C-alpha positions, 0 to 999 in steps of 0.5 A: 124819367122818374119825378120826385113827389109832385104837388098839384095846383092851378096855374094863375099866370105865367109872366116875365118868361121864367115866373108862374103864379100857381095856387096849390091844392092846399090853397097857398099861392106860390111863385114857381120857376118856369123852365121854358124860354119859348112862347109856350103857345097852347100850354100857357093856359091859366086855370089849367091844372099844373104839377110842380116839383119842390126843392129844399135847396136854400140857395134857390130863389124859388122853391118850386119848378113848374113841370107839367100841365093838364090839357084837354086830350080830345081822345073821346073814344078812350074816355080820357079827360086830359092829357099831360104836357111837359113844359120843362124843356130841360127834361127832354134830353134826359127822357131821350137819353133813357130811351136811347140806352134802353133801346126804345127808339127802334131806329137808333138801337145798338150803338155802342156809345152814346155821348151827350152834347156833341160839338160840330162845326157850327153848332152843338147837337144833343147826342152823338152815337158811335159804333165801330161798324157804321158811321157816327150818328148825330141826333138833335132833339126838339120838344113839341108841345104845340097842339093847334085847334085843327088837332095836329101837333106842330114845331116850332111854336114861334120863329126859331132861327136857332132851330133852322141852323140846327137843321143846316148842321144836320144836313152838313153832317149827311154831306160828310157821310155821317148819319143825322137825325132830328128827333121830335120829342112830343111832350104832349100825350094828346098829340098824334102827329107832327108837322112843321109850323108853316103858319108860324115859321115858314122858313123852318118848314122850308128848310126841314123839307129841303134837308129831309130830301138831302138825307136828314132823317126825322123821327117823332116819339110821344111821351107816356105818363105813369101815374099813381092811384090818385092821378099824380104823375110819377114818371115820363117815358118815351112811348109811341112813334108818331108820323111826321107830316112835312107838307102840312098846312095849318087850317084855322077853324 
């Protein structure tokens, strides 16, 4: 997914869920739209470097949208000082759709048709993949940005009854003879694996383990950012497949 020209700055604060104050590199302080309704645990870091996309649409109340944040990578061997994380949840399905169409997700290649927003009995899932030679495959995407102090990635970052219901819908599809996949889009370059956040939402973790035993497939893929010579992010793509740790427990320092 390519970005328009992004503008760098420093996050001052996020408030009222949808607003963020940012000091741009040129010294201006602006109010940006925050396109993330979640808790943003671990990615709401005042003082961190952030990247905004501008808009010249006169109908918009806010001319700026918060897209990305730079966080410590923890990758000392590679010498990386920071890792990008996408806070814009609306970008997740676009990144995944591009990856599905390009064949980047090896486990989901070669379907002849890809449909967005597939309606099922009690939910709307993100994708339906069809092929004449096999059952339909339904895919639900969940964006992961939570990296806890133990170094591991977790989902969700708060109690998610909606997420748990999506798991139940996927399990029902498996019972009907269809293929059902939960795809964790790890939108944080510094996360190397994913586990259910039992310390935040044990109900989600218990449900995830159960539906996996019932045949729901769980995949995780991490983003990779492409930057220009000045370090400005130009694009995000789906990159490495990551392991999923269904029995993990968070251990505080």
